[in-house]
Legacy VTK file of the C-alpha trace (Angstrom):
# vtk DataFile Version 3.0
C-alpha trace
ASCII
DATASET POLYDATA
POINTS 142 float
23.205 -70.445 -26.387
19.863 -68.891 -27.268
18.141 -72.313 -27.346
19.334 -73.043 -23.809
17.600 -69.845 -22.679
14.400 -69.944 -24.770
11.179 -71.518 -23.483
9.244 -74.233 -25.293
5.885 -72.708 -26.133
3.351 -73.195 -23.342
5.832 -74.785 -20.907
8.508 -73.846 -18.385
11.053 -76.053 -20.208
13.895 -74.631 -22.310
14.217 -75.542 -26.007
17.858 -76.617 -25.636
20.313 -77.522 -22.910
23.019 -75.324 -21.475
25.428 -78.280 -21.500
25.154 -78.681 -25.273
25.534 -74.943 -25.806
28.633 -74.781 -23.601
30.149 -77.803 -25.391
29.730 -75.937 -28.693
31.540 -72.931 -27.202
34.303 -75.301 -26.011
34.690 -76.839 -29.483
34.959 -73.325 -30.934
37.651 -72.444 -28.363
35.522 -69.665 -26.865
35.559 -71.128 -23.330
37.904 -73.506 -21.539
37.307 -77.254 -21.204
36.608 -76.681 -17.515
34.759 -73.830 -15.844
36.768 -70.927 -14.440
34.995 -71.626 -11.159
32.276 -73.758 -9.605
30.458 -72.203 -6.660
27.496 -73.873 -4.991
25.643 -75.452 -7.932
26.913 -73.100 -10.644
29.749 -73.365 -13.169
31.158 -70.049 -14.409
32.769 -69.828 -17.857
34.527 -66.609 -18.865
34.796 -66.286 -22.613
38.346 -66.387 -23.989
37.178 -64.334 -26.950
34.020 -62.227 -26.951
31.122 -63.700 -28.904
27.992 -61.966 -30.191
24.759 -62.432 -28.250
21.584 -60.566 -29.248
23.688 -57.679 -30.565
25.847 -57.457 -27.456
29.170 -58.992 -26.386
28.892 -62.274 -24.447
31.496 -62.319 -21.660
30.267 -64.901 -19.101
28.149 -68.063 -19.154
26.704 -69.582 -15.983
25.318 -73.112 -15.812
23.443 -74.214 -12.707
22.882 -77.934 -12.141
23.113 -80.583 -9.437
25.612 -83.430 -9.371
25.629 -83.871 -5.619
23.242 -82.424 -3.054
25.022 -79.786 -0.944
21.952 -78.101 0.518
19.100 -75.917 -0.612
18.347 -74.765 -3.357
19.390 -75.647 -6.888
17.591 -74.026 -9.818
18.757 -75.717 -13.035
19.339 -73.590 -16.090
21.715 -71.031 -17.463
22.574 -67.385 -17.411
24.758 -65.040 -19.404
26.407 -61.704 -18.818
26.967 -59.383 -21.745
28.807 -56.158 -22.313
25.987 -53.967 -23.569
26.323 -52.199 -26.907
23.534 -49.651 -27.298
20.070 -50.297 -25.902
19.047 -53.237 -23.710
15.590 -53.295 -25.325
16.250 -56.591 -27.150
17.456 -58.189 -23.893
14.321 -56.928 -22.112
12.100 -58.356 -24.858
13.928 -61.700 -24.788
13.664 -61.852 -20.978
9.917 -61.154 -21.071
9.236 -63.617 -23.889
11.243 -66.413 -22.243
10.544 -65.807 -18.558
14.116 -64.854 -17.766
15.319 -62.267 -15.256
17.319 -59.330 -16.619
19.666 -57.428 -14.306
20.974 -54.242 -15.874
24.061 -52.243 -14.842
25.754 -55.263 -13.251
29.082 -54.737 -11.464
30.761 -57.685 -13.173
34.078 -57.325 -11.324
32.217 -57.534 -7.993
30.078 -60.482 -9.140
33.202 -62.404 -10.200
34.975 -61.673 -6.899
31.899 -63.007 -5.054
32.614 -66.436 -6.578
36.409 -66.160 -6.205
37.214 -65.355 -9.835
39.964 -62.777 -10.082
39.872 -61.328 -13.545
40.395 -57.883 -15.009
37.097 -56.583 -16.294
37.121 -53.743 -18.818
34.982 -50.766 -17.849
31.621 -50.872 -19.492
27.899 -51.375 -19.195
27.087 -55.001 -18.305
23.773 -56.820 -18.024
22.960 -60.355 -16.869
20.194 -62.604 -18.101
19.163 -65.494 -15.823
17.054 -68.217 -17.451
16.844 -70.798 -14.712
13.972 -72.966 -13.508
13.047 -70.438 -10.794
12.887 -67.643 -13.398
10.545 -69.651 -15.655
8.246 -70.636 -12.784
8.203 -67.194 -11.169
5.308 -66.009 -13.354
3.285 -69.167 -12.597
2.914 -68.026 -8.986
1.152 -64.769 -9.859
LINES 1 143
142 0 1 2 3 4 5 6 7 8 9 10 11 12 13 14 15 16 17 18 19 20 21 22 23 24 25 26 27 28 29 30 31 32 33 34 35 36 37 38 39 40 41 42 43 44 45 46 47 48 49 50 51 52 53 54 55 56 57 58 59 60 61 62 63 64 65 66 67 68 69 70 71 72 73 74 75 76 77 78 79 80 81 82 83 84 85 86 87 88 89 90 91 92 93 94 95 96 97 98 99 100 101 102 103 104 105 106 107 108 109 110 111 112 113 114 115 116 117 118 119 120 121 122 123 124 125 126 127 128 129 130 131 132 133 134 135 136 137 138 139 140 141
């Protein structure tokens, strides 16, 4: 999954694709063959079994892409939500280095309800990392 979120040096392109990363998670049985939900341009995959991600616990993968135009505004790429274990410093460093947006102290239960996913979410400290096209290009505008 890291390659789908990392930038190619000197570009706004990612080193891997979210589709390939998600297929690997499917083959490993970590996510279902189909997303738990598709809302607007985004597929949401809840992990069946937690997986490690930068020292934290990966719980949700988001993949944004266009198959059919339904209105403004698609921003291809991926995002993840993790249950934080310890400090978010490594997530902050990754976000800065790869032009991603980090949202800390995410209310995951609320975020899931917003896209019509009803799932029990254990209490905890959650953070989301968005590594979409708009995140990578955001710094180009400054």
